[in-house]
Structure formats: structure tokens, C-alpha cells
C-alpha positions, -999 to +999 in steps of 0.1 A: +262-473+735+233-491+718+254-494+687+281-512+706+255-538+717+242-544+682+277-550+666+280-586+679+244-594+668+252-581+633+284-602+632+266-633+641+238-626+616+264-620+589+279-654+596+246-673+593+235-691+561+197-696+560+181-720+536+145-731+532+134-764+518+097-769+518+085-764+554+120-768+568+143-739+575+180-745+581+203-720+598+241-727+597+267-706+615+300-702+595+328-693+619+352-683+591+327-658+578+322-644+613+360-640+618+364-624+584+336-600+590+350-591+625+384-585+609+368-562+582+349-543+609+381-539+629+401-527+600+374-502+590+373-489+626+410-485+626+410-466+593+382-443+604+401-437+637+432-429+618+414-404+596+399-387+626+433-384+643+449-370+612+420-345+608+423-334+645+461-330+641+457-309+609+432-287+627+454-283+657+483-273+634+462-247+617+451-232+650+486-230+663+497-213+631+469-186+633+479-151+644+452-130+660+456-093+663+432-076+686+431-038+690+411-027+720+404+010+725+389+017+759+383+055+752+347+059+741+338+087+718+310+112+723+284+088+710+295+061+734+312+040+707+349+033+707+370+053+682 
């Protein structure tokens, strides 16, 4: 949850141009950079989400195609172990 709160701060910080001239510091906000950064973050999130979905689907397919053969012998031997 904390990561979600820091994303907007990082987007704003990425869109700021800071310059120093002597004792003066100038901070300029570039909306185009902010929009491009937000789009990049969104595209990356979609790509990661797609990879996760594909991985989950592949795993589910493997689980469905797995045969399990279980042989249970309920007659214990003389030593108490099943034969």
C-alpha cells in the first residue's frame, strides 16, 4: 500500500527540472514529461501483469495435465508398516 502512495510523488519528481544559479534554485514542472512518465509506468505495469497472467495460466495447464497415481494399502505388516 505504501508503494501505491509513493508512485504519484515519484511521477511529480520525475517531471521536475531543478537548476541552481548562484544562491537561487529554480524548480520547473514539465507536464509533458509527467504524462510520458505516467504512460511508461502504465505500460510497464500492463506488461508485467500480462506476464503474470500467462505464467499462472501455464502453471494451471501443467497442473491439469498432471496424473497422480496413489496406491494405499491399509493392511499393516507384522512390523506395523504397510506392505
